[in-house]
C-alpha positions as CSV (number, residue, x, y, z in Angstrom):
1,X,-15.5,-7.5,17.1
2,X,-14.8,-4.1,15.6
3,X,-17.6,-3.0,13.4
4,X,-17.0,-1.1,10.2
5,X,-18.1,2.5,10.3
6,X,-21.2,2.9,8.2
7,X,-20.3,6.2,6.5
8,X,-21.0,6.5,2.8
9,X,-17.3,6.9,1.9
10,X,-16.1,3.9,3.8
11,X,-19.0,1.7,2.4
12,X,-18.1,2.9,-1.1
13,X,-14.4,2.3,-0.5
14,X,-15.1,-1.3,0.7
15,X,-17.4,-2.0,-2.3
16,X,-14.7,-0.7,-4.7
17,X,-12.2,-3.0,-2.9
18,X,-14.5,-6.0,-3.3
19,X,-15.1,-5.2,-6.9
20,X,-11.3,-4.9,-7.6
21,X,-10.7,-8.2,-5.8
22,X,-13.3,-9.9,-8.0
23,X,-11.8,-8.4,-11.2
24,X,-8.2,-9.4,-10.2
25,X,-9.3,-12.9,-9.3
26,X,-11.1,-13.4,-12.5
27,X,-7.9,-12.3,-14.4
28,X,-5.8,-14.7,-12.2
29,X,-8.2,-17.6,-13.0
30,X,-7.9,-16.9,-16.7
31,X,-4.1,-16.5,-16.6
32,X,-3.6,-19.7,-14.6
33,X,-5.9,-21.9,-16.8
34,X,-5.4,-20.4,-20.3
35,X,-2.7,-21.7,-22.5
36,X,0.2,-21.6,-21.7
37,X,-1.0,-20.5,-18.2
38,X,1.1,-21.7,-15.3
39,X,3.4,-23.6,-17.7
40,X,5.0,-20.4,-18.7
41,X,6.8,-20.3,-15.3
42,X,10.0,-22.3,-15.7
43,X,10.3,-23.3,-12.0
44,X,7.0,-25.0,-11.9
45,X,7.0,-28.7,-12.6
46,X,4.3,-31.0,-14.0
47,X,3.5,-31.9,-10.4
48,X,1.7,-28.5,-10.2
49,X,-1.2,-30.2,-12.1
50,X,-2.1,-32.0,-8.9
51,X,-2.5,-28.7,-7.1
52,X,-4.3,-26.8,-9.9
53,X,-7.7,-27.8,-8.5
54,X,-6.8,-26.2,-5.2
55,X,-5.5,-23.1,-6.8
56,X,-8.8,-22.8,-8.8
57,X,-10.9,-23.5,-5.7
58,X,-9.0,-20.8,-3.8
59,X,-9.5,-18.2,-6.6
60,X,-13.2,-19.2,-7.2
61,X,-13.9,-19.0,-3.4
62,X,-12.4,-15.6,-3.2
63,X,-14.5,-14.4,-6.1
64,X,-17.7,-15.8,-4.5
65,X,-16.9,-14.3,-1.1
66,X,-16.1,-10.9,-2.5
67,X,-19.4,-10.9,-4.6
68,X,-21.2,-11.9,-1.4
69,X,-19.6,-9.0,0.4
70,X,-20.9,-6.6,-2.3
71,X,-24.4,-7.7,-1.5
72,X,-24.0,-8.1,2.3
73,X,-21.3,-6.3,4.3
74,X,-22.0,-7.3,7.9
75,X,-18.9,-7.7,10.0
76,X,-19.9,-11.2,11.2
77,X,-20.5,-12.3,7.6
78,X,-17.1,-11.1,6.6
79,X,-15.5,-13.1,9.4
80,X,-17.3,-16.2,8.3
81,X,-16.1,-15.7,4.7
82,X,-12.5,-15.0,5.9
83,X,-12.5,-18.2,7.9
84,X,-13.5,-20.2,4.8
85,X,-11.0,-18.5,2.5
86,X,-8.2,-18.9,5.1
87,X,-9.1,-22.6,5.6
88,X,-8.9,-23.2,1.8
89,X,-5.5,-21.3,1.8
90,X,-4.3,-23.5,4.6
91,X,-5.1,-26.7,2.8
92,X,-3.5,-25.3,-0.3
93,X,-0.3,-24.4,1.6
94,X,-0.1,-27.8,3.3
95,X,-0.6,-29.6,0.0
96,X,1.9,-27.4,-1.8
97,X,4.4,-28.3,1.0
98,X,3.7,-32.0,0.4
99,X,3.8,-31.9,-3.4
100,X,6.4,-29.2,-3.7
101,X,6.0,-28.6,-7.5
102,X,9.0,-26.5,-7.8
103,X,12.4,-26.9,-9.4
104,X,14.7,-24.1,-8.4
105,X,18.0,-25.9,-9.1
106,X,19.1,-23.3,-11.7
107,X,18.2,-20.4,-9.5
108,X,20.1,-20.9,-6.3
109,X,18.7,-21.2,-2.7
110,X,15.1,-20.6,-3.6
111,X,13.9,-24.0,-2.4
112,X,14.7,-23.1,1.2
113,X,13.1,-19.7,0.9
114,X,10.0,-21.2,-0.6
115,X,9.7,-23.8,2.2
116,X,10.2,-21.1,4.7
117,X,7.4,-19.0,3.1
118,X,5.1,-22.0,3.0
119,X,5.8,-22.7,6.7
120,X,4.9,-19.0,7.5
121,X,1.8,-19.3,5.4
122,X,0.6,-22.4,7.2
123,X,1.4,-20.9,10.7
124,X,-0.3,-17.6,9.6
125,X,-3.3,-19.3,8.3
126,X,-3.9,-21.2,11.6
127,X,-3.4,-17.9,13.6
128,X,-5.8,-16.1,11.2
129,X,-8.5,-18.8,11.6
130,X,-8.2,-18.7,15.4
131,X,-8.3,-14.8,15.3
132,X,-11.4,-14.8,13.1
133,X,-13.1,-17.4,15.3
134,X,-12.4,-15.2,18.4
135,X,-13.6,-12.1,16.5
136,X,-16.8,-14.0,15.5
137,X,-17.4,-15.2,19.1
138,X,-16.9,-11.7,20.5
139,X,-19.3,-10.3,17.9
140,X,-21.9,-12.9,18.8
141,X,-21.5,-12.2,22.5
142,X,-21.8,-8.4,22.0
143,X,-24.9,-9.0,19.9
144,X,-26.4,-11.2,22.6
145,X,-25.7,-8.6,25.3
146,X,-27.1,-5.8,23.2
147,X,-30.2,-7.8,22.4
148,X,-30.8,-8.6,26.1
149,X,-30.3,-4.9,27.0
150,X,-32.9,-3.9,24.4
151,X,-35.5,-6.4,25.8
152,X,-35.3,-5.2,29.3
């Protein structure tokens, strides 16, 4: 696993990034759940209500993971957080495909485009989870080898 350089500038930049992500996600949580919230989007149907809990879970999980990264910025910890977030995103994408709370009839071929984007999101999530698991395993192996070398 590649480790992050521990220079002051890159650590500061990462912490700013985590902070911005928290702020943006808090704003998104408010916008989605406040009145009129998601209902302002004319292409979303009332079926979206059945997905709202997954949307909220995804946003809240992102907030929690980014707050955790502010406190602890180890590469292996970031991989674990990313696996969790991607798994939630995968469940949300699959459930969105199943429910498909969109009505694009007045807008043209957007149903096909949206289905394609959901398929790409599902595939990308699976690939992302596998990649992070490999990264985590490689990091664990390198830590184990490093530990054995130090004890000799």
